[in-house]
MDAnalysis code that builds the backbone (N, CA, C; Angstrom):
import MDAnalysis as mda
import numpy as np

u = mda.Universe.empty(306, n_residues=102, atom_resindex=np.repeat(np.arange(102), 3), trajectory=True)
u.add_TopologyAttr("name", ["N", "CA", "C"] * 102)
u.add_TopologyAttr("resid", np.arange(1, 103))
u.add_TopologyAttr("resname", ["UNK", "UNK", "UNK", "UNK", "UNK", "UNK", "UNK", "UNK", "UNK", "UNK", "UNK", "UNK", "UNK", "UNK", "UNK", "UNK", "UNK", "UNK", "UNK", "UNK", "UNK", "UNK", "UNK", "UNK", "UNK", "UNK", "UNK", "UNK", "UNK", "UNK", "UNK", "UNK", "UNK", "UNK", "UNK", "UNK", "UNK", "UNK", "UNK", "UNK", "UNK", "UNK", "UNK", "UNK", "UNK", "UNK", "UNK", "UNK", "UNK", "UNK", "UNK", "UNK", "UNK", "UNK", "UNK", "UNK", "UNK", "UNK", "UNK", "UNK", "UNK", "UNK", "UNK", "UNK", "UNK", "UNK", "UNK", "UNK", "UNK", "UNK", "UNK", "UNK", "UNK", "UNK", "UNK", "UNK", "UNK", "UNK", "UNK", "UNK", "UNK", "UNK", "UNK", "UNK", "UNK", "UNK", "UNK", "UNK", "UNK", "UNK", "UNK", "UNK", "UNK", "UNK", "UNK", "UNK", "UNK", "UNK", "UNK", "UNK", "UNK", "UNK"])
u.atoms.positions = np.array([
    [0.664, -1.309, -0.038],
    [-0.298, 0.230, 0.006],
    [0.765, 1.291, 0.095],
    [0.673, 2.096, -1.005],
    [1.637, 3.144, -1.016],
    [0.408, 4.544, -0.350],
    [1.159, 5.194, 0.413],
    [0.619, 6.716, 1.213],
    [1.193, 7.651, 0.082],
    [0.049, 8.651, -0.185],
    [-0.617, 9.656, -0.655],
    [0.687, 10.754, 0.395],
    [1.542, 11.967, -0.692],
    [2.140, 12.555, 0.157],
    [1.106, 13.282, 0.173],
    [2.023, 14.201, 1.812],
    [1.015, 15.072, 2.966],
    [1.003, 16.638, 2.060],
    [-0.129, 17.092, 1.528],
    [-0.544, 18.196, 1.043],
    [-0.059, 19.446, 1.644],
    [-0.072, 19.685, 3.227],
    [-0.132, 20.748, 4.178],
    [0.136, 19.647, 5.593],
    [0.735, 20.616, 6.168],
    [0.967, 20.038, 7.614],
    [-0.408, 20.169, 8.326],
    [-1.497, 20.855, 7.913],
    [-2.511, 20.591, 8.420],
    [-3.251, 19.020, 8.493],
    [-2.775, 18.790, 7.362],
    [-3.434, 16.804, 6.572],
    [-2.118, 16.128, 7.646],
    [-1.599, 16.821, 8.393],
    [-0.333, 15.725, 8.566],
    [-0.773, 15.035, 9.675],
    [0.033, 13.655, 9.893],
    [-0.507, 12.917, 11.436],
    [-0.560, 13.695, 12.029],
    [-0.973, 13.213, 13.502],
    [-1.433, 13.999, 14.549],
    [-0.126, 13.681, 15.887],
    [0.561, 14.477, 16.525],
    [1.437, 14.497, 17.422],
    [1.432, 14.575, 18.722],
    [2.449, 13.894, 19.293],
    [1.597, 13.623, 20.975],
    [1.148, 14.277, 21.226],
    [1.137, 15.800, 21.732],
    [0.990, 17.069, 22.062],
    [0.099, 17.734, 21.604],
    [-0.729, 17.268, 20.379],
    [-1.886, 17.426, 19.688],
    [-3.260, 17.435, 20.845],
    [-4.108, 18.645, 20.205],
    [-5.534, 18.352, 21.523],
    [-6.439, 19.802, 20.267],
    [-7.175, 19.294, 20.357],
    [-8.276, 20.314, 19.985],
    [-7.781, 21.754, 19.958],
    [-7.747, 21.703, 21.614],
    [-7.305, 23.694, 21.662],
    [-5.480, 23.895, 21.291],
    [-5.028, 22.665, 21.025],
    [-3.396, 23.030, 20.703],
    [-2.526, 22.417, 20.272],
    [-1.510, 22.436, 19.338],
    [-0.783, 22.467, 17.974],
    [0.724, 21.749, 18.661],
    [1.018, 20.548, 18.210],
    [2.867, 20.954, 18.555],
    [3.131, 21.751, 17.338],
    [3.243, 22.683, 17.219],
    [4.040, 23.374, 16.133],
    [2.579, 23.973, 15.697],
    [2.731, 24.783, 14.387],
    [1.722, 25.244, 14.014],
    [1.236, 24.458, 12.809],
    [0.067, 24.645, 12.301],
    [-0.523, 24.119, 11.592],
    [-1.649, 24.646, 10.709],
    [-1.320, 25.849, 10.490],
    [-1.795, 26.752, 9.656],
    [-1.511, 26.626, 8.726],
    [-2.432, 26.555, 7.501],
    [-1.643, 26.118, 5.868],
    [-1.178, 27.555, 5.495],
    [-0.987, 28.387, 6.102],
    [-0.375, 29.993, 5.432],
    [0.069, 30.168, 6.729],
    [1.150, 30.527, 7.227],
    [0.946, 30.758, 8.816],
    [1.803, 32.174, 8.487],
    [2.616, 32.947, 7.604],
    [3.311, 33.912, 7.031],
    [1.646, 35.294, 7.106],
    [0.704, 34.703, 6.964],
    [-0.228, 35.831, 7.344],
    [-1.392, 35.361, 8.232],
    [-1.151, 34.562, 9.382],
    [-1.392, 34.237, 10.582],
    [-1.377, 36.009, 11.484],
    [-2.598, 35.922, 11.548],
    [-2.710, 37.192, 12.634],
    [-2.304, 36.871, 13.932],
    [-1.897, 35.632, 14.659],
    [-1.462, 35.477, 15.747],
    [0.171, 34.920, 15.876],
    [0.901, 35.184, 14.616],
    [2.290, 34.752, 14.414],
    [2.913, 35.691, 15.137],
    [4.170, 35.042, 15.588],
    [4.686, 35.556, 16.760],
    [4.296, 36.159, 17.519],
    [3.133, 35.740, 18.344],
    [2.709, 36.371, 19.024],
    [2.858, 35.834, 20.523],
    [3.929, 36.578, 21.067],
    [4.009, 35.816, 22.565],
    [3.443, 35.100, 23.756],
    [3.768, 33.817, 23.549],
    [3.308, 32.826, 24.394],
    [1.986, 32.140, 23.936],
    [1.713, 32.605, 22.765],
    [0.748, 31.868, 21.645],
    [1.120, 31.230, 20.442],
    [2.258, 31.770, 19.928],
    [2.652, 31.173, 18.932],
    [3.939, 30.030, 18.876],
    [3.705, 29.113, 18.443],
    [4.494, 27.780, 18.300],
    [5.820, 28.166, 17.892],
    [5.605, 29.416, 16.758],
    [7.538, 29.974, 16.435],
    [7.934, 30.573, 17.148],
    [7.517, 30.609, 18.466],
    [8.288, 31.900, 19.313],
    [8.047, 31.048, 20.815],
    [7.586, 30.238, 20.847],
    [7.207, 29.325, 21.739],
    [8.717, 27.958, 21.836],
    [9.475, 28.381, 23.413],
    [10.639, 27.240, 23.328],
    [10.151, 25.276, 23.106],
    [8.617, 25.455, 23.564],
    [8.353, 23.956, 23.387],
    [7.484, 24.297, 22.269],
    [7.388, 24.876, 21.167],
    [6.846, 24.836, 19.886],
    [4.873, 24.285, 20.007],
    [4.328, 25.024, 21.070],
    [3.004, 24.596, 20.965],
    [2.572, 25.922, 20.407],
    [1.582, 25.991, 20.000],
    [0.395, 26.790, 19.356],
    [-0.637, 26.526, 19.872],
    [-1.228, 27.889, 20.693],
    [-2.383, 27.819, 21.540],
    [-3.389, 28.653, 21.288],
    [-3.112, 29.209, 19.912],
    [-4.468, 29.452, 18.969],
    [-4.212, 28.804, 17.586],
    [-4.711, 27.407, 17.046],
    [-4.990, 26.746, 16.018],
    [-5.647, 27.325, 15.082],
    [-5.803, 26.815, 14.087],
    [-6.611, 27.760, 13.069],
    [-8.077, 27.259, 13.363],
    [-9.027, 28.054, 13.290],
    [-10.975, 27.630, 13.750],
    [-10.764, 26.548, 13.335],
    [-10.610, 26.041, 12.095],
    [-11.294, 24.853, 11.509],
    [-10.335, 23.496, 12.401],
    [-9.391, 23.680, 12.889],
    [-8.398, 22.652, 13.571],
    [-9.354, 21.598, 14.629],
    [-10.300, 21.923, 15.825],
    [-11.249, 21.028, 16.111],
    [-11.808, 19.581, 15.232],
    [-11.619, 20.189, 14.051],
    [-12.695, 19.605, 13.262],
    [-11.484, 18.474, 12.905],
    [-10.720, 19.098, 12.132],
    [-9.606, 18.614, 11.914],
    [-8.690, 17.486, 12.483],
    [-8.888, 17.722, 13.612],
    [-8.045, 17.112, 14.905],
    [-9.317, 15.443, 14.865],
    [-10.218, 16.340, 15.410],
    [-11.181, 14.816, 15.339],
    [-10.855, 13.333, 14.226],
    [-11.053, 14.229, 13.094],
    [-10.256, 13.328, 11.955],
    [-9.612, 12.821, 11.461],
    [-8.392, 13.352, 12.289],
    [-7.254, 12.965, 12.212],
    [-7.133, 12.013, 13.328],
    [-7.837, 11.992, 14.677],
    [-7.713, 11.222, 15.428],
    [-8.635, 9.468, 15.604],
    [-9.661, 9.835, 14.165],
    [-10.599, 8.651, 14.225],
    [-9.066, 8.002, 13.338],
    [-8.895, 8.464, 12.463],
    [-7.840, 7.808, 11.801],
    [-6.636, 7.188, 11.546],
    [-6.320, 7.874, 13.327],
    [-5.389, 6.906, 13.634],
    [-5.107, 6.084, 14.400],
    [-6.233, 6.365, 15.130],
    [-7.449, 4.488, 15.862],
    [-7.553, 3.752, 15.247],
    [-7.906, 4.100, 13.777],
    [-8.957, 3.189, 12.837],
    [-7.100, 2.164, 12.596],
    [-6.290, 3.076, 12.142],
    [-5.221, 2.764, 11.818],
    [-4.739, 1.835, 12.753],
    [-4.756, 2.438, 14.030],
    [-4.323, 1.434, 15.371],
    [-4.973, 0.022, 15.041],
    [-5.705, -0.168, 15.444],
    [-6.883, -1.348, 15.299],
    [-6.685, -2.139, 13.995],
    [-6.514, -1.412, 13.312],
    [-6.137, -2.389, 11.768],
    [-4.981, -3.182, 12.143],
    [-4.147, -2.550, 12.323],
    [-2.335, -2.737, 12.743],
    [-2.727, -4.058, 13.932],
    [-2.945, -3.818, 14.931],
    [-3.417, -4.708, 16.147],
    [-4.262, -6.173, 15.339],
    [-5.097, -5.748, 14.195],
    [-5.941, -7.066, 13.870],
    [-4.794, -7.914, 13.096],
    [-4.159, -7.348, 12.354],
    [-3.239, -7.596, 11.164],
    [-1.922, -8.167, 12.033],
    [-1.613, -7.893, 13.508],
    [-0.232, -8.703, 14.104],
    [-1.356, -9.823, 15.216],
    [-2.657, -10.212, 15.187],
    [-2.919, -11.398, 15.804],
    [-3.447, -12.457, 14.477],
    [-3.535, -11.879, 13.523],
    [-3.731, -12.708, 12.303],
    [-3.094, -13.474, 11.877],
    [-1.303, -12.775, 11.734],
    [-0.658, -13.359, 11.851],
    [0.994, -13.081, 12.383],
    [1.172, -13.893, 13.627],
    [1.626, -13.787, 15.050],
    [3.467, -14.013, 14.000],
    [4.265, -13.220, 15.563],
    [5.795, -13.219, 14.296],
    [6.156, -14.534, 14.327],
    [7.059, -14.764, 13.205],
    [7.763, -15.553, 12.741],
    [8.990, -15.493, 13.512],
    [9.387, -15.431, 14.532],
    [11.037, -15.094, 15.462],
    [10.440, -15.565, 16.196],
    [9.156, -15.929, 16.872],
    [9.071, -16.320, 17.840],
    [8.882, -17.771, 18.170],
    [8.212, -18.466, 16.568],
    [8.295, -19.816, 16.077],
    [9.660, -20.307, 16.275],
    [10.508, -19.268, 15.584],
    [11.896, -20.246, 15.621],
    [12.767, -20.156, 17.078],
    [12.158, -19.346, 17.861],
    [12.768, -19.310, 19.014],
    [12.360, -20.777, 20.214],
    [11.071, -21.167, 19.528],
    [10.257, -22.213, 20.128],
    [11.442, -23.610, 19.621],
    [11.755, -23.719, 18.630],
    [12.445, -24.423, 18.052],
    [13.589, -24.688, 18.375],
    [14.169, -23.637, 18.473],
    [15.669, -24.185, 18.959],
    [15.679, -24.084, 20.706],
    [14.354, -23.763, 21.506],
    [14.587, -24.268, 22.874],
    [14.367, -25.376, 23.366],
    [13.461, -26.592, 21.785],
    [13.289, -27.377, 21.683],
    [14.729, -28.528, 21.724],
    [15.539, -27.928, 20.829],
    [16.580, -28.399, 20.499],
    [17.289, -28.851, 21.434],
    [17.183, -27.472, 22.406],
    [18.681, -28.125, 23.824],
    [17.453, -29.032, 25.135],
    [16.348, -29.073, 25.083],
    [15.454, -30.318, 25.691],
    [16.055, -31.853, 25.846],
    [16.021, -31.870, 23.929],
    [16.238, -33.625, 23.527],
    [17.662, -33.774, 23.974],
    [18.470, -33.280, 24.419],
    [20.261, -33.631, 24.724],
    [19.867, -34.037, 25.925],
])
């Protein structure tokens, strides 16, 4: 499965500190014209921790969509792992049986 390239940071995967009210890094599609650009204590570009406390108005909806997508991907990955257990585990079992027979 090939993934489509991300068109903008707004559509990129969620980061650990993202929430509906803040983003890790700037999520504006055009930060240069953002009214809050470089606003002390609010803008990711001037904060040491890189958190934006004034994300785009459309961010809460986008956050919910990205969260649903990431949760669905995690569920699919868990289901895949349950269907196909690691082959390495089988090899380890075979090696331990070899030593028990001696």
